[in-house]
N, C-alpha and C positions, 0 to 999 in steps of 0.2 A: 426869459420872459419878464417884463416889468412886474413889480410887486403889485401895483394897483390892478393890473389885468388879471392876475391870479385871484385877487380878492373878489373882483367882479364875477369871475367864472364860478367861484365857490358859492357866491351869493345866489347866482342864477340856478345852480344845481340844487341849492337848498330850497329855493322857491318852487322849483319843479317837484321835488320830493314832497313838499308840503301840500301842493295842489293834488298830488296823487293820493296822499293819505286822507285829505279832505274828501276827495271823490270816493275813496273806498269807504270812508265812514258814512257817507250819504247813501251808499248802495244798500239794498235790502239785506237783512242778516244772512239769509240762506245763500246769497250770492258771494259772500265773503270767502276768502281762502280757508280761514279757520273753521267756518261753518261747513265748507265742503269736506274738510277733514273730519268734522264732527259727524256729518252724514255717513262718511265711510266707517267711522269707528263706533258710533252710537249703536247701530244694530248688532254689533258683535256681542253686546251684553245679553241679548235675547237668547241665542243658542246656548251660551254658557249657563244661563239661569235654568233653561229647560233640561240641560244635561245634568245639572246638579239635582234638580227635582227628581229626575228619573233614577239617579243613583240612590236618593233617599227612599224612593218607592221600592227599589230592588232589595232593600234591607228588611222588608216585611216578610213574615213567615209564609211558607207554602205547605206542601203536603207532608214532607218529611224533613227532619233536621239536616242541615247541610254543613260541611266543614268550612272553615274560614277562607281557605284559598279558593274554593269554588264560589263563595260569596263575592270574592274579588273579581272573578271572571264574569259573573252575572252583572255585577255593578259596572264593569267596564263596557260590556256589550250594550246594556240598556242606556248607559250614559251617552254612548256614541249615537244610539238611536234618538235619544232626546236632543242631542246637539243637531242632528240632521233635521229633525222636525222644527226646532227653533230657527235654524238657518233658512229653511224653506219659508217659514212664516215671516222672517225679517227681510228676506231678499227683495220683495217688491217695494219695501218702504223707501229705499233710497231714491229711485226715480220718481216715486209718488211725492215725496217731500220736496224734491227739487221743483217739480211742476207746480205744486201748491204755493211754494214760496215765491214764484214769479207772478202770482195772481194777487192783485190788491185786495180783493174780497177775502181770500184765504188768509192773508196777513192780518186783516182786521178781525176775522173770526177766531184766529189763534194768536192772541196777543203775547202769550208766554212762549218764549223760545229758549231751549236749554243752552246755557252758556258753557264755556270751558269749565268753570267752577262747578256748575251743576253736574256736568259729566263726571268730573273727578269725585264729587260726593256720591254719585250713583255707584261708581266702582268701589269706593270705600265701604259703602253700605253693603254691597254684595259680598266683599271679602269678610266683613265682620259677621254678617248673618250666616253666610255659607259655612264658615268655620264653626261658629257656635252651634248651629242646627245640625251640622254633620256629626259633631261630638255627641249631641243628644240622641240623634237617630241611631248611631252605632251602639250607644249604651242600651237603648230600648231594644234594638235588634238582638243583643245578647240575652236580654231578659225574655224576649218572646221565643227565642230558640230553646232556652231552658224549659219554658212552659210546654213547648211542643215535645221535647224529650220526655217530660214527665207523663204526658198523655200517652206516649208510645212506649212507656215502661223502659226507658233508657236512663242510665245514671245521669243526673242533672249537671254533673261537672262538665264544664265546657270551656275550652280554650278558644277565645275569640280575639284574635290579633287585630284590633281596630286599625292600627297604623298600617299594617301590611295589607289589610283589605283595601284601605284608601289608596295606597301606593300601586297595588296591582290594578285597581280600577282606573286610576289616572293614566298609568302606562298603557293599558290596553285601549282605553278610549282615545288617547293621543295617537296611538298607532293606527287605529281604524280611521280617525279623522284625517290623518296624513295620507293614507291610501285613497280615501275619497277625494281629497283635494288634488292628489296626483292625477286621478282619473279625470277630474273636472278640468285641470290645466291642459292635459293631453287632448281632451275633447275640444277645448277652446282653440288650441293651436291647429288642430285638424280642420276646424271650421274656417279659421283664417286662411289656411292654405287652400282649401277648396274654394273659398270665396274669390280667389284670383282667376278662376276658370269658369265658374258658374254663378248665376245670380245668388244673392245671399240667402233667400228663403230655401232654395235647393241645397245650398251648402250647409245650412243649419240642420235640415232634416237628414241629409246624408251623413253628416258628422255624428249626430246623435245615434243613428242606426248602426253605424260602423263601431262606435264606441260601445254601445250596448251589446252588440254581437261579440266583440272582443272580450268584454267582461264576462258574459255568460259562458262562452266556450272556454275561456281561460280558466274560470272557476271550475267548470266541469272537468277539465284536464287535470287541474291540481287536486281536486277532491276524488274523482272517479278513475279516469283513464290511467294516469301515471302518478296518482297521489295517494291520499290516505286510504281509500277503499282498495286500491290495487295492492298497496303494501299489506293491508290487513288480510286480503285474500291470499297473498303469497305466504304470509306467516301461517295462516290457518291451514293452507294446503300442506305445508311442511308438518304442522302439528298433527294433521290427520294421519300421518304415517306412524305416529308414536302411540304409546299406551300408558295409561296412568300407572304410577308406582303401586305395586301390590296386586295388580290385575294380571291374571294368567289365563291362558286358553282353558276353557272348561272341558272336563272329561265326560260331561253328560251328553248322550246322544240326542237329547231333547232340546238342544241349544244350537243355534247357528254358529258356525265356526268350530263346532265340536266334531266328534267322530261321525263319519258318514254324512256330514253336512253337505248340502249343495252349494253353500257359500263358503269361500275360503276365509280363514281367520284374518289373513293379511288384507283382504278386500273390505272388511267390515268398517274400517275407519276408526278414528280415535274414540268417538262416542259409542260406536257400535261394539267395539271390543270392551269398553267399560261396562256397557249394559249386559252383554252376554257373559263376560268374565266374572261378573259379580252376582250371578244367579244364585238364588237361595237353594240350599240342599234340603232334602226331606228331614234330616236330623236337626238342622237349624230351625226349621219350621216347628217341628215337634217340641224342641226345647223351649220355644216361646209359648206355643198354644197348648201343649200337653196333649195333643191329639195326633193320631197317625197321619202321615202326609205322603204325597206323591212328589216326584221331581217336576217342578214347573217347566212349561214350555216357553222358551223365549226365541222368537224368530226375528231376525234383523237382516235387512238387505242394505249394504253400503252403496255409496255412489259409484264405486269402482266395480261393483258386482254385476251391473247390468247397464245396457245402453238405453236410456229413456225410462220414463216413469211407468209406461205400460209393461215393458219387459221386467222392470223391477217388481211390479205388482204380481205378475205371473210367477216370478221366482219365489216371492213370498208365499203365494198359495201352494206352490209345490213343496216348500219347506214345511208349511203347516200340515200338508198331507203326510209328509215323511215322518213328522214328529207326533202325529196323532192329535193335532190341535183341534180338529173338528169333532173330536170325541171327548173333549173336556167339559167340565161343568160351566165354565165361563170362557168366552173368547173375546179378548179385548184388542181393539185397534188403537195404537198410541200415536198421537201427533208429535212430531219432533220439531225442535227449534234449530235454526241455523245449521250447525255442523252435524246435527242428528241427535241432540241430547234428549234423553228421557229421564225425568226426575224419578229417582229410586223411591222417594217418599210418596210418590203417586202409584208406583207399580207394586211395591212390596206389600202394602196393606191388603191389596186384593188377593195376593198369593197367600198371605197368612190367614185371611178370613176363610178361604176355601181350601185350606190344607194342600196347596200346591196343585189342585185340580183345575188349573188355569192355563191358558195360552195367551201370550201377549205378542203382537206382531207390530213391527215398526219399520220405517224405511228412511234412509238419509236422502235429502233432496239437494243439499248444497254443501260447499266447502266453507262458506262464509260464516264468521261468528254471528251470534244472534243479533247484536246491535246493528251490524251492517245489513243483515237480511231484513231487519225491521224497517230499514230505510229504503233499500233498493231491490230486495229480492222476495218480498212477501207473496207476490203472485205465484211464485214457484211452489210455495208451501201449499197453496190451494190446489194447484194442478196435481202435485204428487200425492196428496192425501185423497183427492177424489178418485184417482186411478186405483189407489190401494183399497179404499172402501168399496168401490164397485166390484173389484176383482174378488176380494175376500167375501163380500156379501153374496155375490153370484154363486160362488162355490158353496157357501153356507146354506143357501136355499136348496141345494141339491140333496142335502141330508134329510132323512125322514123327520117330519116335524116333531115327533115325540122324542127324537134323539138329539135334536139340535142343541148346542150349548147356548146360553144367554149371550147375545151379541151386544157388547157395550163399546163405547169409545171414550177416550180421555186425552187430555193434553193440558199443558201449562204454557202461558204466555203466547209466543208465536205458534206453538204447537196447538193451543186451543183455537187460534184463528184458523189454522190449517184444517182442523177437524170441522169447524163451522163451515168453511168454504167448500167442503166436500158435499154439502147438502143444499137443497133449494129452499131454505127457510125452516122455520120452527116446526111446521106440520110435517115436512118431509123428514126431518130428524126423528120425530116421534113415530113416523110410519115405518122407518127402516131399521131402527135399533131398539134394544131393550133398556137402554139407559145411557147416561153420559155424566162424566165428572170433568168440568172445565174450570181451570184456575187462572185468574189474572188475564182474562181475554182482553186483547188490546182494543182501543177505541174504534178501530175500523172493522171489528168482527161483525159479520152481517146478521147473524141470528141474535146475538146479544143486543145489537142496535134495534132490531125489530121488536124484541120484547120490551126494551126500555122505552121506546117511543109509544108503545101501546099499553103501558103500565096503568094501573088504576090511579085515578086522580087522588092526589094527596100523598101517595107513596113516594119516598125520596129516590133520586136517581141512583144513589149508592145502594139502596135496598129495594128495588122495584118489585111490586106485587102484580103478577100477570095472571089473569083469569083465576083469581082467588087461590093461587098456588096449586092449581090442579095438577100440573106436571112439572112446572119450572119453579125453582126456589133458589134464592141468593143467600149466601151466608158469609160472615166474617168470623163469627164464633159459632160453628155448626151445631154444637149441642143445644143451644137455645134458639139460634136463628132459623134452623130447619123446622122448628115447631110452629113457625109463623108463616102464613096466617093459619088460623085454627081449623080451616075446612079440610075436607078429604083430600089426601095426597094420592092420586091415582098413578097407575103405571102405564107406560114407562116413565121413569123419573129422571129428571135432569137437574143436577146440582151445579150452580155456579159459585165457586169460592171467589169472593170479590171483596177486597179491602177498600174501605173508603179513602185510605191514604195512598193507594197504589197509583203512582204517576203514569205507569204504562197503560193502565186502564183509561185514564182521562186525557192523555196527551193527544192533541190534534192541531193542525194548522189554524183552525178557527180560533184558538185561544188568543191569537195575536190581536183580533179585532172584536170578538164576540164574547160576552160574559157567559161562562159556563154555568150549568145548573148545579154543579157540585159545590159552588161557593154560596149557594142560597140556603136559607133556613128550610128545614132543619139540617144542620151540618152533620157530617159523619162523626161517630163516637170518638175517633182519635185525631180529629182535626181541631186546631185551636180556633176560638171565636174571633181571633184577630186576623184571620186569613181574609183576603179580599182579592178582587180582580182589578188589574190595571192594564190598559192597552199596551201590548208589546212586552211589558215587564213580566206578567204572569206566564206568558209563553216561554220565555227564557228560564224563568224559575222552574217551571214544570219540566222543561227539557233537561236541566241539570238534575232535577229530582229523579229522573229515570236512571241516571248514572249512580245515584246513591241509594236507590230503593232497596238494594240488597244489604245495606249496612245496618238495618234495624232488625229487631226480632219479630218473629211471627206472633200474631197475625197483623202485621203492619207493613207498609210499603209493599214491595213485591215479594214478600216472604209469606208462604202459606203453610209451612210447617207440616204438622200432622193432621190438618183439617181433612185430608182425604180419608182418614180412618172412619170418621162419622159419615163422610160423603158416600164411601163405598158401602158402608153398612146400610145406608138408606137406599142406594140405587141397586145393588146386587147383594142382598143380605144372605148370610149363611143360615143354615137351618137350625143350628143348635148353639147359638152364641147368646150369652146373657150380657146385661149391661156391665157387670163386673169383668167379664172377659174383654169387652171393648175397652174399658178403662185400663186394664192391664196391658193390652196391646198398645194403646196410646202412650202410656208411660214408657214402655220399652222403646217405641219409635222416637219419642222426645229425647230420650237419653242418648240415642245414637244419631240424631238428626245432623246431617252434614250441610254446610253452606252450598249455595248454588254453584 
């Protein structure tokens, strides 16, 4: 090719490129390729900012002190929620900005348009502010955790690995965001595939429904059918065959699983064997109280002992008849949790106070551990306890009125819910039993909710005053709390041991979107004034608090310690005990208190 022709061709190409660049420069800013890139990238800053803010909010204190690694888990989950909220807020902006940019009026009304440099400066500002404020928030969170520990009488020394908290939160947040994006990408591909065969509106609806169904049922399979809950159930069923170290079959004929018992020792289950195998002896009671004592009656029916709740209740009544439980001074029906646990610090004070002249009856309703039953099996607790209460009370009514023992009920945590669910409200409870001691009743407990909703105006939700304390009273420190209000305390008496810092008492799904009353003034005595409610964040904080509520000392968190000593002394008082005797028993119980 001649040289002059090559030069001419190059010149023409240059002129064409120049005309294209000139045309591009004359186009509206939002129609330029770099602006389209900006429209794609600019909204990405919004979800990242919201995720960061949610992480900062997760560092605020809640009901009980939490370890640093669980703080990382809370931070990651809440940051992912914040990212999702920010992404939803930013998603409509891209098509909206594009449409506005094509309208002359909109371009005149919005003269400033962020350039590439402005976008870079925005990201730089985010990095600087996020890093600095994150360091500040982590430092403040450590201080607030130490203050909460001081309020709950825990040593203030606290290892707060700020770097590890941040790394755990970032990793977990990133994983959750990747999973969400994978679901979104799969849904988009599904809609595109369906769009080849059906109109697009139908393809979109069908794709979203199919994707949502797959996520819901897939999650159910992972968590319930062949996942976490199933594994927990299998482990619990295996544990149910064992026995705690140091527990042996009792030789007392007044105990289920013992001589002449209608219930086999092997069928009692893990918690049933622990309960009956640790029964107090008369000599042990006498050594503590200094008074003569009888061998206590402890009746327990395991899940393997009977088919169905009604049959288990009938077997329990037969065991009470065999052991003479209906001829004792006090007959107590205990609500169990999960695998059938009965707290010894709730049962033993009653036996000490009445010199062993007591009968306690309980039944196991599930193989699942308490935390699983709390989520998926709590209705069974109500059904099992209602059957037991109705059967025992029906037989109790057949005794001559002057010879009937006092009929009382008690339970802790899910066991307290099971007891409440056995009655049709507060009036029904008062009409059918002579007293009750309920500790740490969960938020969904029906009678507790009824009393709380109808409490006197001005009384806090953590210490509600109902009908001037005539029958129902709430206590965290029973010695002083049960004296309030100052009016007459009639019988039957019901004592609720309820800590203001107990996450199991306050946890509910409503925490995600509704501000709870327990964060409003006046706050509970062991809750820091820096606690507050934030959408979604407080829900996850309280959820984690349930897992660590046993890591504090009584009376804080979900630990109620020896509060049942004063509670039983008020509900079913012995005839010849002084205040000094009660103090001695309480000190003895505190010295041997065992963890949950």
